[in-house]
N, C-alpha and C positions, 0 to 999 in steps of 0.2 A: 496567531496574529492577523494573517492571511482571512482567515475565516471571518473573523470580527470586521475587517474590511468591506468583505463581501456583503454581510448582514447589514453595515450601515449604508452601502450603496445602494441595496435592494430597498431599504426603508426610505432613503432620500428619494428614489425614484417612486415608489409609492406614494410619497407624500405630494410629490409633483402630480402624481396622475389625479390623486385624490383632488388637490387644489384644483386642478384645471377643469374635473367634472364639476365640481362645485360652482366655479365661475361660469361655466357654460350654461348650467341650469339657471342660475340668477339671471343672466344674460338673456335667456330664452324666457324666462318668466316676466323680465322687463319688456321684452319684446310682444307679449300677448297682451300685458296691460297697455303699453303704448298704442297698440293696434286696436283696441278694445276701446279705450277712452280717448283715442285721438287728442285734440287741443287741450282738452280737460286732464290729460296726463301731463301734458307739459306746465300747465298752470300749477296744478298740485304738486309737481316738482320743484318748480320754482319758489312755492310759499313754503313748503315744509322740508325740502330736501330728498332725494332720492327713497332713502330706506323709509322714512317715516311716509312718504306720499304713497309708496308703493303699499305698505302696510295700509294706510287709510283707503286706498281704492279696492283692496281684497275684501276689506271689511265693509265697504260700501255693497261690495258684489253679493256678501252673505247676508247682509240686512235685506236686500231687495229680493233675492231668493226665498226670502219668508212672506213676502207680500203674494196677494192673490192678484196679480195684474191680467185684466182681461181687455179684450176687445169690446167696443160698443155694440150694443144691438143697432140693427139698421134704422130703426124708429128713433133711438136715441141720438144716433149720430145726425139723423135730419133735422132733428130740433136743435142741435148745436149748431149745425150748418146755419141754420136760419136765423138763428141769436146772433151768430158772428155777421150774419150780412146787416143786421140792424145796427150792431155796434159799429161796423166798419163806414155805414152810411153814416151815422150820427157823428163820425169824426169831421165830415166836411163842415157842420155846423157847431159843434160842439168838442172839439177835439179834448178838452180838459174832461169830460166826462167821459167820453170814449175810451180814452186810454186807462181811465180806472177799471170801467168796465170790462175792456180786454184782459187785463190782468185777472179780475175775479173770474171771468168766463173759462180763462185757462187753467186757474185752481180747480174750479168747478169740474171741468173735464179731466183733469188729473185724478180727482178724487173719485169719480165715477169709474174711471179706469182701475182704481185700486191703490194709487199713491196716497201715502199720508202727506198732509198739507198744512200742518199746523206752523212750522217754523220754515221760514223762507230758504235759509241756508241748507238745511237738512234737505227739504224739498229739491233745491237744485243739486245737491249732491246725490239724491236718490234718483232723480230724473238721468244724472249722468251715467246711469249704468246701461240703459237702455237708448239714450239718445244723446251720446256726447257731443254730436256735430251742433246741436242747437243749444246748448246748456251755456256756452258764453254768452251769446246774444240774449237769451233768457235773463242773464244776469244783468247785463245792460239794458234792456228794456224795464226790468224792475227797478232798477237804479234810477233811471229816468222817472218812472212813474212816482217813486217815492220822493225824489228831489222836487216833482213838481206839485206833489200835495204840500211842500214847505215854501216853495217859492215857484212861480210861473216859469216854465220854459219856452224856449221858441217852439214854434210850429213845426219847424224841422226836425228837431230833437224828438218832438211827441210823434213825427212821422216815422221816423226810424224806429222809435219803441214799438210802435205800431206794426210795422214791417217784421220785426223778430218776435212778437206776439203772434202774427199770423202764422209765421212759419213753422213755429213750435205748436199751433194750434191746429195745423194741417198735418204736421206729424204724429200728432196725439189722436189725431181722427183717422189715421193711416192713410191720408193723400199722400200724392207725390208732391214733395215740394223740398225746394233747396234753402239753405239756411238764410240766403241773403237774397230772396226774390223781392221782386220791386212791389210797390204799394199799388 
């Protein structure tokens, strides 16, 4: 009888130890995802719950690993920078067309870098793997742009969208930019 109790105690200790190891591994994996995706981790968890969100984020990583993401050639980069200057200058006289042009130019740069651009939500999800600090603002800018196509938005809303587009544009070009830089 004493041997049975010892075996049960050993099995219980092993079960607790295995449970602790699994718990800490999952926690470490969550911490890595939270660190990698930043605010996108929190947004995805709030929408889908932790387990589904973490599975989604891991799938994003695997999907994007299959892309041929590349830096822009210096001449490509110069052309895009010049085109951005034109879009930004056009904002003063025609914010309506400038905001649409900014959205299209960001998509064009993403495509040139190797990101698929067919569907906005998938584009934003893919972008979150390498540029998580910019995705929330990109979603906001795109939402303003889309809403503006249906019903005019205020110049201030369009200005905010332009700021967000510019931050992502700069990031995609490899320039130093903060997600919330001024217009």
